[in-house]
C-alpha positions in Angstrom: 107.7 185.4 199.6 108.1 187.6 202.9 104.2 188.5 202.4 103.0 184.9 202.0 105.2 184.3 205.1 103.8 187.0 207.3 100.4 186.6 206.4 100.7 182.8 207.4 102.1 184.0 210.8 99.4 186.5 211.5 97.1 183.1 210.3 99.2 181.0 212.9 99.0 183.2 215.8 95.5 184.5 215.3 94.5 180.3 215.8 96.7 180.1 218.9 95.3 183.4 220.0 91.7 181.5 219.6 93.1 178.9 221.4 91.8 176.3 218.9 95.0 174.1 218.8 94.8 173.6 222.6 91.0 172.7 222.8 91.9 170.1 220.1 95.1 168.8 221.4 93.5 168.6 225.1 90.4 166.7 223.8 92.8 164.6 221.9 95.2 163.8 224.9 92.1 163.0 227.2 90.8 160.6 225.2 93.9 158.7 224.5 94.8 158.7 227.7 91.8 157.3 228.8 92.1 154.9 226.5 95.8 154.2 227.6 94.7 154.0 231.2 93.3 150.2 230.3 96.3 148.7 229.4 98.4 150.7 232.3 96.5 149.1 234.8 96.5 145.4 233.8 94.3 144.6 231.3 96.2 142.7 228.5 96.2 142.9 224.9 94.8 146.1 224.7 98.1 148.0 223.3 96.0 147.8 219.5 92.5 149.4 221.3 95.5 152.1 222.4 96.7 152.5 219.1 93.6 152.7 217.3 91.8 155.0 219.5 94.9 157.1 219.4 95.0 158.1 215.6 91.3 158.1 215.4 91.4 161.1 217.9 94.1 162.6 215.9 92.8 162.4 212.0 89.8 163.6 213.8 90.9 166.4 215.8 93.2 167.5 213.3 90.8 167.0 210.1 88.4 169.4 212.5 90.9 172.1 213.2 91.9 172.5 209.9 88.5 172.6 208.4 87.1 175.3 210.7 90.8 177.1 210.5 90.6 177.4 206.3 86.8 178.5 206.4 87.0 181.3 208.4 89.8 182.8 206.8 88.5 184.9 203.6 85.2 185.3 205.1 86.8 187.0 208.2 88.4 189.1 206.3 85.8 190.3 204.2 83.7 190.7 207.0 85.9 192.8 209.2 86.5 195.1 206.3 90.6 193.8 206.8 91.2 192.7 203.8 91.0 195.8 201.7 94.1 197.7 203.5 95.8 194.6 203.0 95.5 194.6 199.3 95.8 198.3 199.0 99.3 198.1 200.4 99.8 196.4 197.5 99.2 192.8 198.3 98.0 190.7 195.2 94.9 188.8 195.8 96.5 185.5 194.7 99.7 186.3 197.4 96.6 186.7 200.3 95.0 183.4 199.3 98.1 181.6 199.0 99.6 183.4 202.3 96.3 181.9 204.1 97.0 178.6 202.9 100.1 178.3 203.8 99.4 179.7 207.6 96.8 176.9 208.0 99.4 174.1 206.6 101.8 174.8 208.7 99.0 175.5 212.0 97.6 172.0 211.0 101.4 170.3 210.1 101.9 172.1 214.1 99.0 170.3 215.4 100.1 166.8 214.1 103.7 167.0 215.2 102.0 168.3 219.0 99.9 165.1 218.7 102.5 163.0 217.7 104.8 164.3 220.9 101.8 163.5 223.1 101.6 159.9 221.4 105.6 159.2 222.0 105.1 160.2 225.2 101.9 158.0 226.0 103.1 154.7 224.1 106.5 155.2 226.0 104.8 155.3 229.7 102.5 152.4 228.3 105.6 150.3 226.9 103.9 150.3 223.7 106.7 150.0 220.7 107.3 152.6 217.8 107.5 150.8 214.9 108.9 153.3 211.4 105.1 152.9 210.4 104.0 155.2 212.9 106.4 158.2 211.7 105.3 157.7 207.9 101.6 157.4 209.0 102.3 160.9 211.0 103.8 162.2 207.4 100.9 161.3 205.5 98.7 162.9 207.8 100.3 166.3 207.3 100.2 165.9 204.0 96.3 165.3 204.1 96.1 169.0 206.1 97.4 170.9 203.3 95.2 168.9 200.6 92.2 169.9 203.0 93.7 173.4 203.9 93.2 173.9 200.2 90.2 172.1 199.2 88.0 174.1 202.2 90.0 177.5 201.2 88.8 176.9 197.4 85.2 176.3 199.0 85.2 179.2 201.2 85.0 181.7 198.1 81.7 180.2 196.7 79.9 179.1 200.0 79.0 180.8 202.9 81.1 180.3 206.1 78.4 178.2 207.7 77.8 176.1 204.3 81.8 175.5 203.8 82.3 174.3 207.1 79.0 171.6 207.4 80.0 170.4 203.9 83.8 170.5 203.7 83.9 168.0 207.1 81.0 166.0 205.1 83.1 165.8 201.9 86.3 165.1 204.0 84.6 162.3 205.7 83.4 161.4 202.3 86.5 161.3 200.8 88.1 158.9 203.4 85.4 155.9 202.9 83.4 156.9 199.3 86.0 154.6 197.3 85.8 151.5 199.3 82.0 152.3 198.7 82.5 153.1 195.4 84.3 149.7 194.8 81.4 147.4 197.0 79.1 148.6 194.5 80.7 149.0 191.2 79.6 145.8 190.1 76.4 146.2 190.3 75.6 149.2 188.7 75.3 149.5 185.1 75.3 151.9 182.1 75.7 155.6 183.1 75.9 154.8 186.9 78.6 153.2 186.6 80.2 155.5 184.4 79.5 158.2 186.7 81.0 156.1 189.7 84.1 155.6 187.7 84.6 159.4 186.8 84.1 160.2 190.8 86.5 157.4 191.5 89.2 158.8 189.4 88.7 162.5 189.6 87.9 162.9 193.5 90.7 163.3 196.0 91.1 159.7 197.6 92.1 160.9 201.2 92.0 157.6 202.6 95.2 156.9 200.8 96.6 159.1 203.3 95.4 157.1 206.6 97.7 154.5 207.2 96.2 154.1 211.2 95.2 150.7 210.9 98.7 149.1 209.6 100.2 151.4 212.7 98.0 149.3 214.5 98.1 145.8 213.3 102.6 146.7 213.0 103.0 146.7 209.5 106.3 146.7 208.1 107.2 150.5 206.6 105.8 151.5 203.2 108.3 151.3 200.3 110.0 155.1 199.4 108.4 155.5 196.1 104.5 155.2 197.8 105.1 158.1 199.9 106.7 159.9 197.1 104.1 159.5 194.9 101.1 160.3 197.5 103.2 163.7 197.8 103.3 164.6 194.2 99.7 163.2 194.8 98.7 165.4 197.2 100.5 168.5 195.7 99.2 167.9 192.4 95.6 167.8 193.9 96.4 171.1 196.6 97.9 172.7 193.1 94.9 171.9 191.5 92.4 173.5 194.3 94.5 176.6 195.0 94.7 177.6 191.4 90.7 177.5 191.3 90.7 179.4 194.6 93.1 182.0 193.0 90.9 182.1 189.9 87.9 182.6 192.0 89.7 185.6 194.1 90.6 187.4 191.3 86.9 187.0 190.2 84.8 188.5 193.2 83.9 191.7 193.8 84.7 192.9 197.0 
């Protein structure tokens, strides 16, 4: 466990050294502040617009940061030839992979929390009420970061770095919207295409389940606790599957 924490700490420190979180937080703050200025200076009825823009910025920027950070972990170690002395310590490949994953998860979660602090200050300044579902949305956003990190790290073991970043970003986008698309066209499909669509629907993780932004915007009541627990199990299951596949692939790789 100490080795895993040490590896995760290096991942977090390296990312802050690269200033990735600072860039993401500053861009997100500028966008949300720009939207908030309309409401601040007397344009009525824009509270929902501010919330929508704010959570869209959080979702987009945290997803990009998570994908970029996760995609470079193993390839960077191999390219810089720092993986070899690390394994020779000895540290198992499974420990290296899980340490990298844990670091990306902690980093992405920290950025979501920093965004939350920015939003709390902004909403207080604008006089926008904070509902309990706001905090539930942040919790589910953090869960989705761990799932995305697991997927991207696994993909980094089978794709080149550039291809992984591109495909992973497209997959994250697709997993946020494909469920509604499949449900829309499902009744129009017949035969094998319909079966394929059903398999994809049930097998592929649904990131849209972790997005409560629209419910925050329209001030829905809090989501039941059992739903949050179910989504926690859902995220842990898929994350474990991707990390398990990643460890298997990593052990088979010739370095």
